C-alpha positions in Angstrom: -99.8 -113.8 87.0 -96.5 -113.4 88.9 -93.8 -111.6 86.9 -90.1 -110.9 87.5 -89.3 -107.3 88.0 -85.8 -105.8 87.8 -85.7 -102.3 89.5 -82.7 -100.0 89.8 -82.4 -97.4 92.6 -84.5 -99.6 94.9 -83.6 -98.5 98.4 -85.6 -95.2 98.4 -88.0 -93.0 96.6 -90.1 -94.2 93.7 -87.8 -97.2 93.2 -88.5 -98.4 96.8 -92.3 -97.8 96.4 -92.3 -99.9 93.2 -90.4 -102.7 94.8 -92.8 -102.8 97.7 -95.9 -102.7 95.5 -94.7 -105.4 93.2 -93.9 -107.7 96.2 -97.2 -107.0 97.8 -99.0 -108.0 94.6 -97.3 -111.4 94.4 -94.5 -110.6 92.0 -90.8 -111.5 92.3 -88.3 -108.6 92.4 -84.6 -108.2 91.6 -84.0 -105.0 93.6 -80.7 -103.3 92.8 -78.9 -100.4 94.4 -75.4 -99.3 95.1 -75.8 -100.5 98.7 -78.7 -103.1 98.9 -78.4 -103.2 102.7 -81.4 -100.9 102.8 -83.5 -103.7 101.5 -83.0 -106.1 104.4 -86.4 -105.4 105.9 -88.1 -106.4 102.7 -86.1 -109.7 102.6 -87.3 -110.4 106.2 -90.9 -109.9 105.1 -90.9 -111.4 101.6 -88.0 -113.9 101.7 -87.0 -115.5 98.4 -89.4 -113.3 96.4 -86.9 -110.5 96.5 -83.3 -110.7 95.4 -81.2 -107.7 96.5 -78.3 -107.1 94.1 -75.5 -104.5 94.4 -75.4 -102.4 91.2 -73.7 -99.2 90.1 -75.7 -98.5 86.9 -72.7 -96.8 85.3 -70.7 -100.2 85.5 -71.4 -102.3 82.4 -69.9 -105.4 83.9 -72.0 -105.0 87.1 -75.2 -104.5 85.0 -74.5 -107.7 83.1 -73.8 -109.6 86.3 -77.0 -108.3 87.9 -79.1 -109.4 85.0 -77.4 -112.8 85.0 -78.1 -113.1 88.7 -81.8 -112.3 88.1 -82.1 -115.0 85.4 -80.2 -117.5 87.6 -82.6 -116.9 90.5 -85.9 -116.5 88.7 -85.4 -117.9 85.2 -86.5 -114.8 83.3 -87.1 -111.0 83.2 -90.5 -109.5 82.6 -90.3 -105.8 83.7 -87.1 -103.8 83.7 -87.5 -100.4 85.6 -84.6 -98.0 85.0 -85.3 -95.7 88.0 -81.9 -94.8 89.4 -81.0 -91.2 89.0 -80.4 -87.8 90.6 -80.2 -84.1 89.7 -78.3 -81.2 91.2 -79.2 -77.5 91.0 -76.8 -74.9 89.7 -76.3 -72.7 86.7 -74.6 -73.9 83.5 -71.6 -71.6 84.2 -71.2 -72.8 87.8 -71.7 -76.6 87.2 -68.3 -78.0 86.6 -67.7 -80.6 83.8 -67.1 -83.4 86.3 -70.6 -82.8 87.7 -72.1 -82.7 84.2 -70.4 -86.0 83.3 -71.5 -87.7 86.6 -75.1 -86.7 86.2 -75.2 -87.7 82.6 -73.4 -91.0 83.3 -75.9 -91.9 86.0 -79.1 -90.7 84.4 -78.5 -91.4 80.7 -75.7 -93.9 80.4 -76.9 -95.8 83.4 -80.2 -96.3 81.6 -78.5 -97.3 78.4 -76.2 -99.7 80.2 -78.9 -101.5 82.1 -81.2 -101.6 79.1 -78.5 -103.1 76.9 -77.7 -105.7 79.6 -81.3 -106.8 79.7 -82.1 -106.8 75.9 -80.5 -110.2 75.1 -82.7 -111.9 77.7 -85.9 -110.1 76.5 -85.1 -110.9 72.9 -84.7 -114.6 73.7 -88.0 -114.5 75.5 -89.7 -112.4 72.7 -91.5 -110.7 75.6 -91.0 -108.1 78.3 -91.5 -104.4 79.2 -88.8 -101.8 79.7 -89.9 -98.8 81.8 -87.6 -95.8 81.7 -87.8 -93.0 84.2 -87.5 -89.7 82.6 -89.0 -86.6 84.1 -91.0 -83.5 83.2 -87.4 -82.2 82.9 -87.0 -84.6 80.0 -89.6 -82.7 78.0 -89.2 -79.2 79.4 -85.8 -77.7 80.1 -85.7 -77.4 84.0 -84.1 -74.1 85.2 -81.0 -74.8 87.2 -80.9 -78.4 86.1 -79.1 -78.3 82.8 -77.1 -81.6 83.3 -80.2 -83.4 84.6 -82.4 -82.1 81.7 -79.7 -82.9 79.1 -79.6 -86.5 80.5 -83.3 -87.0 80.6 -83.9 -85.5 77.2 -81.3 -88.1 76.1 -83.3 -90.8 77.9 -86.4 -89.7 75.9 -84.7 -89.9 72.5 -82.9 -93.2 73.3 -86.1 -94.8 74.5 -88.2 -93.6 71.6 -85.7 -95.2 69.2 -85.5 -98.3 71.5 -89.3 -98.7 71.4 -89.4 -99.0 67.6 -86.7 -101.7 67.7 -88.1 -103.6 70.7 -91.6 -103.7 69.0 -90.0 -106.1 66.5 -89.3 -108.7 69.2 -92.4 -108.3 71.3 -91.0 -106.0 74.0 -92.8 -102.8 75.1 -91.1 -99.6 76.1 -92.7 -96.9 78.2 -91.1 -93.5 79.3 -92.4 -92.2 82.6 -92.4 -88.4 83.2 -92.9 -87.7 86.9 -93.6 -84.3 88.4 -93.0 -83.6 92.1 -93.2 -86.6 94.4 -92.6 -86.7 98.2 -89.3 -88.6 98.0 -85.7 -87.9 99.0 -85.1 -86.6 95.4 -85.6 -83.0 96.6 -83.7 -83.6 99.9 -80.3 -85.1 100.6 -80.2 -86.6 97.1 -79.8 -83.1 95.6 -76.9 -80.6 95.8 -78.4 -77.1 95.6 -76.3 -74.1 94.6 -78.2 -70.8 94.2 -75.2 -69.4 92.4 -74.5 -66.0 90.9 -76.9 -63.0 91.2 -77.0 -62.7 87.4 -78.9 -66.0 87.2 -81.1 -65.6 90.3 -84.3 -65.2 88.4 -84.1 -68.8 87.2 -81.4 -70.7 89.1 -81.9 -69.0 92.5 -85.7 -69.3 92.1 -85.3 -73.0 91.4 -83.1 -73.5 94.4 -85.5 -71.7 96.7 -88.5 -73.5 95.3 -86.7 -76.9 95.8 -86.1 -76.1 99.5 -89.6 -74.8 100.0 -91.3 -77.5 98.0 -89.6 -80.4 99.7 -92.2 -82.4 101.7 -95.1 -80.6 100.0 -94.9 -82.1 96.6 -98.3 -83.3 95.3 -97.2 -86.7 94.2 -97.7 -89.8 96.4 -95.0 -92.5 95.8 -97.3 -95.3 96.6 -99.9 -94.1 94.1 -97.2 -93.8 91.5 -96.1 -97.4 92.2 -99.7 -98.5 91.8 -99.9 -96.7 88.4 -96.7 -98.4 87.3 -98.1 -101.9 88.2 -101.2 -101.0 86.3 -99.0 -100.0 83.3 -97.0 -103.2 83.5 -100.2 -105.2 83.2 -101.4 -103.6 80.0 -101.3 -105.5 76.7 -100.6 -102.2 74.8 -99.0 -99.7 77.2 -98.3 -96.1 76.1 -94.9 -94.9 74.9 -95.1 -92.0 77.4 -97.0 -91.5 80.6 -96.9 -88.4 82.8 -97.0 -89.1 86.5 -98.8 -86.5 88.7 -101.3 -83.8 88.0 -98.5 -81.2 88.0 -96.6 -83.2 85.3 -99.8 -83.6 83.2 -100.6 -79.8 83.3 -97.0 -78.8 82.6 -96.6 -81.1 79.6 -99.9 -80.2 78.0 -99.1 -76.5 78.2 -95.5 -77.0 77.0 -96.7 -79.0 74.0 -99.3 -76.4 73.2 -96.7 -73.6 73.2 -94.2 -75.7 71.2 -96.8 -76.4 68.5 -97.8 -72.8 68.3 -94.1 -71.8 67.8 -93.6 -74.4 65.1 -96.7 -73.1 63.2 -95.6 -69.5 63.7 -92.3 -70.0 61.9 -93.7 -72.4 59.3 -92.8 -70.2 56.3 -89.2 -69.7 57.4 -88.8 -73.4 58.1 -90.2 -74.5 54.8 -88.3 -71.8 52.8 -85.1 -74.0 52.9 -86.4 -76.6 50.4 -85.2 -76.6 46.8 -87.6 -74.6 44.6 -89.3 -76.5 41.8 -87.8 -76.1 38.4 
C-alpha cells in the first residue's frame, strides 16, 4: 500500500537513497532539504509523487510549514524520517562553543523540532512511524566527535521517551544506528581537524581514519534504504536497529563491556541504599 514519507536531508547520502527507494516502490515522498534544487531530477522522473520542500530543521516555523505542505499535498503523513545531520572532527578543547551549538542544534534539536511538528498529524491519525537517525556514535562515544556524539546520545534518550508516549496513540518509533556508509558524510560534509599532539592518539587517529576510510566504508546506501523500507512495513518494528555489519559488531561488543562494568561495580552501586532498620 502506498504511504506518505517525510524525509529530511534528502538531497544526498542515506536521505537521498531512502527517497529514491520509496519512490521506486510506489510511495509518495515529501523530500526536504535546505536547498531542494538537488531533487529536480527525481521530480522529472516521478512527477507529483515527490514534493520537494525547503527546510532548515533548526527552524520551528519552517518545520511546521513543511508538515502543513505535506498534508495539503497528500492528505496525511505515514513515515517521518529524521535523517538530516552532520559531524565534525576535533578535540573537545579545540571545538569552539559555536561549533558545539551548531552540531547539537542540527542533530538533536533538528530532530526534536521536526518530530514535534509532525506529532499533531500523527496523533489525529492514530497511526504512523517516526524513524530517527542516530549513529553508532549515539551509543558509543566517538573519539574526536564529542559534539556529534552528545547530540546523537540526546537523540537516543529523546526517542526512547518518545516511543513510550507515541505507543499510546498508535505511532511507532525506531532509532537507526548506522555504521560507515559510502556517502558524503565522511567527505565534504565533515570538517576535520587533527588538532594538538596531546590528543593525537584518539583525535588525530580519528581524523586519519576518516580520510583513509572515505570511499571504502562497508555500508551500501541503497541496501540501507531497502532495510528502512522493510522496517517501515513492519507491524511491530524494533525500537533500535543497527545498520551495517560494523555497527552490529561494535554495538554488541560495547554492550558486553558495559554490562561487565556494571556487574563489576555492583557492590559499590548498591551500597548507597538506606540500610534496613
